[in-house]
C-alpha positions in Angstrom: -2.4 16.4 13.0 -4.3 13.8 15.0 -3.9 10.5 15.1 -7.1 9.1 14.4 -7.1 11.5 11.0 -3.7 10.6 10.3 -4.7 6.6 10.3 -7.4 7.3 8.2 -5.5 9.5 5.5 -2.6 7.1 5.6 -5.1 4.4 5.3 -3.6 2.4 7.7 -7.1 2.0 9.1 -9.8 2.3 7.0 -12.2 4.1 8.9 -11.7 7.2 11.3 -14.4 6.1 14.2 -12.4 2.5 13.7 -9.3 4.4 14.1 -10.3 5.9 17.4 -11.8 2.7 19.0 -8.8 1.1 18.5 -6.8 3.7 20.1 -9.0 4.2 22.8 -9.0 0.3 23.5 -5.3 1.2 24.0 -3.7 -0.6 21.2 -1.8 1.7 19.6 1.2 3.6 20.4 3.4 6.7 19.6 7.6 6.5 20.3 6.4 3.7 22.9 3.5 5.6 24.8 0.1 4.5 24.6 -1.9 7.0 22.3 -5.5 8.2 22.4 -7.1 9.1 18.8 -6.9 13.0 20.0 -2.9 12.7 20.0 -1.0 14.9 17.8 1.4 12.6 15.3 4.3 14.5 13.4 7.1 13.5 10.7 9.2 11.1 12.5 7.1 9.5 14.9 6.7 5.6 15.3 3.8 4.1 15.7 2.7 0.7 17.0 -0.4 -0.4 16.2 -2.0 -3.8 17.5 -4.3 -4.6 14.9 -5.7 -8.5 15.6 -3.1 -11.0 15.3 -0.5 -8.5 13.9 1.5 -6.3 15.3 3.0 -3.1 13.0 5.2 -1.1 13.4 5.8 2.5 11.0 8.0 5.7 11.2 5.5 8.6 9.9 7.3 10.0 6.7 4.4 12.4 5.7 1.1 14.5 7.3 -1.3 15.1 4.4 -4.9 16.8 4.8 -5.9 14.1 2.1 -4.2 11.5 -0.2 -5.3 9.3 -3.2 -5.1 5.8 -2.6 -2.3 5.0 -4.5 -0.5 7.2 -2.8 -1.5 6.7 0.9 1.3 4.1 1.5 3.8 7.1 0.8 2.9 8.6 4.3 4.6 6.4 6.2 7.6 3.5 6.1 7.1 -0.2 7.3 9.7 -1.0 9.8 8.3 -3.7 11.7 5.3 -6.4 10.8 5.0 -9.4 13.1 2.2 -12.4 14.0 1.7 -12.0 17.5 -1.1 -14.1 19.7 -2.1 -17.6 21.3 0.8 -19.7 18.8 3.6 -17.9 20.5 2.3 -17.5 23.7 2.1 -21.1 23.7 5.8 -21.5 22.5 6.8 -19.2 25.4 
């Protein structure tokens, strides 16, 4: 499945156009490599998303073409969630 579609269906990002913009800006990695919106994702892949002041790493558990809102979170497991930004840079 395409990365942008997975992000929308899993509801990690609400709109596919926004998912495309974020990935085209280089803010998403698949297994440690920068990903484009058209990149293919599969079960077991680890995604790292930089969304505003947060960095979220998830592992893909299921691929589905469509899903209900209540089941969307079952498509992935959050491995790590951290805040990044100005305050951390200042402490280094």
